C-alpha positions as CSV (number, residue, x, y, z in Angstrom):
1,M,-22.3,-9.8,-100.0
2,L,-24.1,-7.2,-97.8
3,A,-25.6,-5.6,-101.0
4,V,-26.8,-9.1,-102.1
5,F,-28.3,-9.3,-98.5
6,V,-30.0,-5.9,-99.1
7,A,-31.4,-6.6,-102.2
8,I,-33.1,-9.9,-101.0
9,I,-34.4,-8.0,-98.3
10,G,-35.9,-5.2,-100.5
11,T,-37.4,-7.9,-102.9
12,A,-38.9,-9.6,-99.9
13,L,-40.6,-6.3,-98.4
14,V,-41.9,-5.5,-102.2
15,F,-43.6,-9.1,-102.4
16,L,-45.1,-8.7,-99.2
17,Y,-46.5,-5.4,-100.1
18,V,-47.9,-6.6,-103.4
19,R,-49.3,-9.6,-101.9
20,G,-50.9,-7.4,-99.1
21,A,-52.6,-4.8,-101.6
22,D,-53.9,-7.7,-103.7
23,N,-55.5,-9.0,-100.6
24,R,-56.9,-5.6,-99.3
25,A,-58.3,-5.3,-103.4
26,Q,-60.0,-8.8,-103.0
27,S,-61.4,-8.2,-99.7
28,Q,-62.8,-4.8,-101.3
29,Y,-64.2,-6.1,-104.2
30,S,-64.8,-9.7,-103.9
31,S,-68.5,-11.1,-103.2
32,V,-69.9,-13.5,-101.0
33,T,-73.3,-15.4,-101.3
34,V,-75.6,-14.5,-98.4
35,L,-79.4,-14.8,-97.7
36,R,-81.5,-11.7,-98.3
37,A,-85.1,-10.9,-98.0
38,T,-86.8,-10.7,-101.4
39,Q,-90.2,-9.3,-99.8
40,D,-91.3,-8.0,-96.6
41,I,-91.5,-10.5,-93.9
42,A,-93.6,-9.7,-90.9
43,A,-92.8,-10.3,-87.3
44,G,-93.6,-13.3,-86.0
45,E,-93.5,-15.1,-89.7
46,A,-91.8,-18.5,-89.5
47,Y,-88.5,-18.6,-91.0
48,D,-89.3,-22.0,-92.9
49,D,-92.4,-20.4,-94.1
50,A,-90.7,-17.7,-95.5
51,V,-88.2,-19.5,-97.3
52,S,-90.4,-21.8,-98.7
53,S,-92.9,-18.8,-100.2
54,G,-89.5,-17.3,-102.0
55,K,-89.2,-14.3,-99.3
56,I,-85.7,-15.6,-98.7
57,A,-83.3,-16.4,-101.3
58,P,-79.3,-16.4,-101.7
59,A,-77.7,-13.2,-103.2
60,S,-74.1,-12.0,-104.0
61,V,-72.7,-9.0,-101.7
62,P,-69.5,-7.3,-101.8
63,Q,-67.5,-8.4,-98.7
64,N,-67.5,-4.6,-97.7
65,Q,-71.1,-4.4,-97.5
66,L,-71.7,-7.5,-95.4
67,N,-73.8,-6.9,-92.3
68,A,-72.7,-8.5,-88.8
69,G,-74.5,-12.0,-88.3
70,Y,-74.9,-12.5,-91.8
71,Q,-76.5,-15.8,-93.1
72,T,-74.9,-18.2,-95.8
73,S,-77.1,-21.5,-95.2
74,L,-80.7,-21.6,-95.8
75,T,-81.1,-24.2,-93.1
76,A,-78.9,-21.9,-90.2
77,L,-82.3,-20.6,-88.9
78,K,-84.7,-23.5,-89.4
79,G,-87.6,-23.3,-86.8
80,K,-87.1,-20.0,-85.8
81,V,-89.7,-17.0,-86.1
82,A,-89.0,-13.3,-87.5
83,A,-88.1,-11.4,-84.1
84,V,-88.7,-7.9,-86.0
85,P,-90.3,-6.8,-89.5
86,I,-87.7,-7.8,-92.2
87,F,-87.8,-5.6,-95.5
88,A,-87.1,-6.8,-98.9
89,G,-83.7,-6.0,-99.8
90,Q,-82.3,-6.6,-96.2
91,Q,-79.5,-9.0,-95.7
92,V,-80.9,-11.9,-93.4
93,I,-78.8,-12.0,-90.1
94,T,-79.0,-13.8,-86.9
95,S,-80.5,-11.2,-84.7
96,Q,-83.6,-11.0,-87.0
97,F,-84.8,-14.3,-86.1
98,G,-85.6,-16.0,-82.6
99,N,-88.0,-18.0,-80.4
100,T,-90.6,-14.7,-80.0
101,V,-91.3,-11.6,-81.4
102,Q,-89.6,-8.5,-79.9
103,S,-91.2,-5.7,-78.7
104,T,-90.1,-2.7,-80.5
105,S,-91.5,0.9,-80.8
106,T,-90.4,0.9,-84.7
107,N,-90.0,-1.4,-87.5
108,L,-86.5,0.1,-88.5
109,P,-83.3,-0.1,-87.2
110,I,-82.7,3.3,-86.4
111,P,-79.4,4.4,-84.7
112,K,-79.7,5.9,-81.2
113,G,-80.5,9.5,-81.5
114,M,-81.2,9.7,-85.3
115,I,-84.5,9.7,-87.1
116,A,-85.6,8.1,-90.5
117,I,-86.9,9.8,-93.2
118,S,-87.7,8.8,-96.9
119,V,-86.8,10.2,-100.3
120,N,-88.1,9.4,-103.7
121,L,-85.5,9.0,-106.1
122,S,-85.2,7.4,-110.0
123,D,-82.8,4.9,-110.7
124,E,-80.1,6.8,-112.0
125,A,-80.2,9.0,-108.8
126,R,-79.8,5.8,-106.8
127,V,-76.7,4.2,-108.5
128,A,-78.9,2.2,-110.8
129,G,-80.5,0.0,-108.1
130,N,-77.0,-0.6,-106.4
131,V,-78.1,0.8,-102.8
132,Y,-79.4,-1.4,-100.4
133,P,-80.3,-1.5,-96.5
134,G,-77.0,-0.9,-94.9
135,S,-75.4,1.1,-97.8
136,R,-73.6,4.0,-96.9
137,V,-74.1,7.0,-99.5
138,A,-73.0,10.6,-99.9
139,I,-75.8,12.6,-101.1
140,F,-75.4,15.3,-104.0
141,T,-78.0,18.2,-104.6
142,S,-78.6,20.5,-107.6
143,G,-80.5,23.7,-107.3
144,L,-79.1,25.0,-103.9
145,G,-75.8,26.3,-104.8
146,G,-72.5,25.0,-102.6
147,P,-71.3,25.7,-99.3
148,E,-69.6,28.8,-100.7
149,K,-73.0,30.5,-100.4
150,K,-73.9,29.9,-97.1
151,G,-75.3,32.7,-95.2
152,G,-77.6,33.8,-97.8
153,S,-81.0,33.4,-97.4
154,G,-81.6,31.4,-100.4
155,A,-85.0,33.3,-101.2
156,A,-83.5,34.2,-104.8
157,I,-82.7,30.3,-105.3
158,G,-84.6,29.5,-108.6
159,A,-84.6,29.2,-112.3
160,T,-82.8,32.4,-113.0
161,D,-80.4,32.4,-110.2
162,P,-76.8,31.0,-111.1
163,S,-77.2,28.6,-108.1
164,A,-80.0,26.7,-109.9
165,G,-77.3,25.2,-112.0
166,E,-75.0,24.4,-109.4
167,V,-73.9,20.8,-108.1
168,A,-72.6,20.2,-104.8
169,L,-71.7,17.5,-101.7
170,L,-74.9,18.0,-99.4
171,L,-74.2,15.2,-96.7
172,P,-70.9,13.1,-97.2
173,N,-72.0,9.6,-95.4
174,V,-75.6,8.6,-94.7
175,L,-77.1,5.3,-93.6
176,V,-79.7,3.6,-95.8
177,L,-82.1,1.8,-93.6
178,N,-84.6,0.5,-96.3
179,V,-85.1,0.4,-99.9
180,G,-88.6,0.1,-101.2
181,D,-89.8,-1.8,-104.6
182,P,-89.9,0.2,-107.6
183,V,-93.1,2.3,-108.9
184,Q,-93.6,3.5,-112.2
185,A,-93.7,7.5,-113.0
186,T,-94.4,9.7,-115.5
187,S,-92.0,12.6,-116.4
188,T,-93.0,15.5,-118.8
189,T,-90.6,17.8,-120.0
190,T,-91.2,21.1,-122.2
191,D,-88.6,22.0,-124.8
192,E,-88.1,25.7,-126.3
193,T,-90.7,25.2,-128.8
194,G,-93.3,23.9,-126.4
195,V,-93.4,20.5,-127.5
196,Q,-93.9,18.3,-124.4
197,T,-92.1,14.6,-124.0
198,S,-93.4,12.2,-121.3
199,E,-91.4,9.4,-120.1
200,T,-92.1,6.8,-117.7
201,L,-89.3,6.2,-115.2
202,P,-89.2,3.8,-112.3
203,R,-89.0,5.5,-108.8
204,T,-87.8,4.0,-105.5
205,L,-88.6,5.5,-102.0
206,L,-85.2,5.2,-100.0
207,T,-85.3,5.4,-96.3
208,L,-82.3,7.3,-94.6
209,A,-81.1,7.4,-90.9
210,V,-80.3,11.0,-90.3
211,S,-80.1,13.8,-87.4
212,Q,-82.4,16.6,-87.2
213,K,-80.1,18.9,-89.0
214,E,-79.4,16.7,-91.8
215,A,-83.1,16.0,-92.2
216,Q,-83.9,19.5,-92.8
217,K,-81.0,20.0,-95.2
218,I,-82.7,17.0,-97.4
219,I,-86.3,18.3,-97.0
220,L,-85.2,21.9,-98.4
221,A,-83.1,20.3,-100.9
222,Q,-86.0,18.7,-102.2
223,D,-88.4,21.3,-101.9
224,T,-86.4,24.3,-103.2
225,G,-84.1,22.5,-105.7
226,A,-85.0,21.5,-109.3
227,T,-86.7,18.1,-110.4
228,N,-84.3,15.4,-109.5
229,S,-82.4,17.6,-107.1
230,L,-81.0,14.7,-104.9
231,T,-78.5,12.0,-106.2
232,F,-76.7,9.3,-104.2
233,G,-73.3,8.4,-104.5
234,L,-72.6,5.0,-103.2
235,L,-69.9,4.9,-100.4
236,T,-67.0,1.8,-99.8
237,N,-64.4,1.9,-97.0
238,T,-62.2,3.5,-99.3
239,S,-64.3,6.2,-101.0
240,Q,-63.0,9.9,-100.5
241,V,-65.6,12.7,-100.5
242,K,-65.6,15.9,-98.8
243,Q,-67.6,19.2,-99.0
244,G,-66.1,22.4,-100.8
245,P,-67.1,24.7,-103.6
246,G,-70.0,23.5,-105.8
247,T,-69.4,22.9,-109.6
248,T,-70.9,25.1,-112.3
249,T,-70.7,25.7,-115.9
250,A,-68.2,28.3,-115.0
251,N,-65.8,26.2,-113.3
252,V,-66.6,22.8,-114.5
253,W,-63.3,22.7,-116.6
254,K,-61.1,24.1,-113.6
């Protein structure tokens, strides 16, 4: 009887664990249809006008990327006006609308103590367009070497330096404030025989919230590294990234 009782308890615990895992997975990967700005909305613009002109529309967003105060109904904010400027791609939240325009010193929701900078990335470097305002990203860089080279001046880094072929994690967790509209840019490459090939690729400005030290690292990586030296990795609440030695052709198979 004792063995049967223990078996029943064990089975129940396994069932509860599996159900909890299923619920956690569903919470992470299932999506919710919320309202999102499809175009920029100026402060003071009427909510009803923004909806009728197509500037606000339903969009599917993963549960782990929902912003506090998100809206699901097009009628919930009727009669309100945009209290602050709202940028294309942002989720529509309650605090963005009210009866008056808020007096602010900036158009971006920059966290206290931080600053905003922008980087220009191709589609593949920004996770194929899956990065939105409010997303958290890890930033990788190529051409600067990894943390194992800290202490050097960096003056020798270039096309002939081994560091030029090293990829490493630059910053593990950065908040995206705004995502601009893609624009077409032409990239020209020259092979060993001197033949040039031109390719048109969309590039997008992404605005980030960073500290001064983080801003300096990103700017240096852009100015010193190779073309397309920055690459974003989209984070979820279970992502695991940490800084360490970079990856080169010498250790890629280790």
